[in-house]
C-alpha positions in Angstrom: 11.3 -10.2 -5.2 9.1 -7.0 -4.8 7.4 -5.3 -8.0 10.6 -2.7 -9.1 9.7 0.1 -8.7 7.6 -0.5 -5.9 5.9 3.9 -6.3 5.0 5.2 -9.6 3.5 8.2 -10.1 1.9 9.6 -12.9 -1.4 11.3 -14.8 -4.7 10.5 -15.5 -4.8 8.5 -18.9 -2.1 6.8 -18.6 -1.2 2.9 -18.5 0.4 0.4 -16.4 1.9 -2.5 -17.3 3.2 -5.1 -14.7 5.4 -8.2 -16.7 5.9 -11.0 -14.5 9.6 -11.7 -14.1 9.7 -14.9 -11.9 8.6 -18.3 -11.8 6.0 -18.2 -9.8 2.4 -17.1 -10.9 1.4 -13.3 -9.0 -1.4 -11.1 -9.3 -2.5 -7.2 -9.4 -5.2 -6.2 -7.2 -6.0 -2.8 -6.1 -9.5 -1.0 -5.6 -10.5 -0.4 -9.2 -8.8 -3.0 -10.8 -7.6 -6.7 -10.7 -5.4 -8.6 -13.4 -6.3 -12.2 -12.1 -3.2 -14.5 -12.5 -0.3 -12.5 -14.3 1.7 -16.2 -15.3 5.6 -16.4 -16.3 7.1 -15.4 -19.3 7.0 -18.7 -21.1 3.6 -20.9 -19.6 0.8 -21.1 -22.4 -1.2 -21.4 -19.5 -2.3 -17.0 -19.8 -0.4 -13.9 -20.2 2.5 -13.0 -18.6 1.6 -9.6 -18.5 -1.6 -7.2 -17.5 -1.8 -3.2 -18.0 -4.0 -1.0 -17.1 -5.0 2.6 -17.8 -5.6 4.9 -14.9 -9.1 7.7 -16.0 -9.0 8.3 -12.2 -6.7 10.4 -9.6 -5.7 9.1 -7.1 -4.2 6.7 -4.4 -3.9 3.1 -5.8 -2.0 0.5 -3.1 -2.1 -2.6 -4.7 -1.1 -6.3 -3.5 -0.5 -9.6 -5.1 -3.3 -11.4 -3.7 -0.9 -14.8 -4.1 2.1 -13.3 -2.2 0.1 -11.1 -0.5 3.8 -9.7 1.4 4.8 -8.3 -2.1 2.9 -4.5 -3.4 3.2 -1.4 -4.4 1.2 2.3 -5.0 0.6 3.9 -8.2 0.2 8.0 -7.7 -2.4 9.8 -10.4 -2.6 13.4 -10.3 -1.9 12.9 -6.3 -0.8 16.6 -4.6 2.7 16.3 -3.1 1.6 16.4 0.6 -0.7 13.0 -0.1 2.2 10.9 -1.7 4.9 9.6 0.7 6.6 10.3 4.1 10.5 9.7 3.9 12.1 9.3 7.0 15.7 11.4 6.6 17.4 11.1 10.0 19.8 8.3 10.3 18.5 7.7 14.0 16.7 4.9 15.1 14.6 6.4 17.5 12.5 7.9 14.8 8.5 8.1 15.2 6.9 8.7 12.2 3.1 9.2 12.1 0.3 7.9 9.7 -4.1 9.3 9.5 -6.4 8.0 8.9 -8.2 10.3 7.9 -12.4 11.5 8.0 -14.4 9.5 6.1 -11.5 7.7 4.9 -13.8 4.5 4.1 -17.0 6.5 2.3 -16.3 9.5 0.8 -12.8 9.3 -0.2 -13.2 5.7 -2.7 -9.3 6.2 -4.2 -7.7 7.3 -1.5 -5.9 8.6 0.4 -7.3 5.9 3.0 -4.3 6.3 4.8 -2.1 9.5 5.3 0.5 9.4 3.6 -0.5 6.4 1.6 3.4 5.2 1.9 5.5 5.3 4.3 9.1 4.7 3.8 11.4 4.6 7.5 14.8 3.4 8.0 14.7 -0.4 10.7 13.6 0.8 14.0 11.2 3.5 13.0 8.2 3.1 15.0 5.4 3.9 13.0 2.6 5.5 14.9 -1.5 5.2 13.2 -4.0 7.7 14.2 -7.6 7.2 13.2 -9.4 10.6 13.2 -12.5 9.0 11.1 -15.7 8.5 13.0 -15.3 4.9 12.6 -13.1 2.6 13.7 -10.5 0.9 11.6 -7.1 -1.0 11.1 -3.8 -1.8 10.0 -3.0 -4.9 9.1 -0.3 -6.3 7.0 -1.1 -7.5 3.4 0.4 -11.7 5.1 -1.8 -11.2 8.0 1.5 -12.3 10.0 4.4 -9.4 9.9 1.7 -6.6 11.8 -1.2 -5.7 13.1 -2.7 -2.7 15.1 -6.0 -4.6 15.9 -9.3 -2.1 16.5 -7.8 1.8 16.3 -11.0 3.6 17.8 -11.7 7.8 16.6 -9.7 9.5 18.8 -7.2 7.1 19.1 -3.5 5.9 17.9 -1.7 2.8 18.3 2.1 2.5 17.5 4.5 -0.6 17.0 8.7 -0.6 15.1 9.7 -1.6 11.6 12.7 -4.2 12.4 12.9 -6.3 9.5 13.6 -5.1 5.7 10.8 -4.9 3.1 8.1 -3.5 1.7 4.7 -3.9 3.5 1.1 -3.3 2.1 -1.4 -3.1 4.8 -5.3 -3.0 4.8 -7.8 -2.4 7.4 -9.4 -5.7 8.0 -12.6 -4.2 8.9 -12.8 -1.9 5.5 -10.1 -3.7 3.2 -10.3 -1.8 0.2 -8.5 1.1 2.5 -4.9 -0.2 2.1 -1.7 1.7 2.6 2.0 0.5 2.1 5.4 1.1 4.9 8.7 0.4 3.0 11.4 -0.5 5.4 15.4 0.4 4.6 
């Protein structure tokens, strides 16, 4: 099971705790925090939970480095326009755009690296990444297998169709601290 919930909307100063209810080890890693190993409940090796207090505004996409197909997003006092794009149509031929904004890799220390940071779509949706930055970027799934746009040069776009259901955290291979996610239902 992925993280539940995989999206949170909180305020600066709030603390989030991840608790491992699984029988396998997990981790929570984002720009600004790293849990190390979160052990299963009852394990004698270490803690079965990890807490982090968010003292900065921003969009924090996190992944489990031990299981990189697992991830989520935490919005800390982020404007609604930069949160999530949710597909509301029943059509399987919808097109959704994700922007790589100007200076995404350098000036936006805690995002948004991709706008929207988390995209929720139905199976069959075409997602297009458009690079509006001055440098090249990629959108590569956390597992490195599910999808990879390859290099997207400035002013170019790449589209992919999402058929499999699940949450797909992704990052820029050139700037690996840039993270986003696509949730397919």
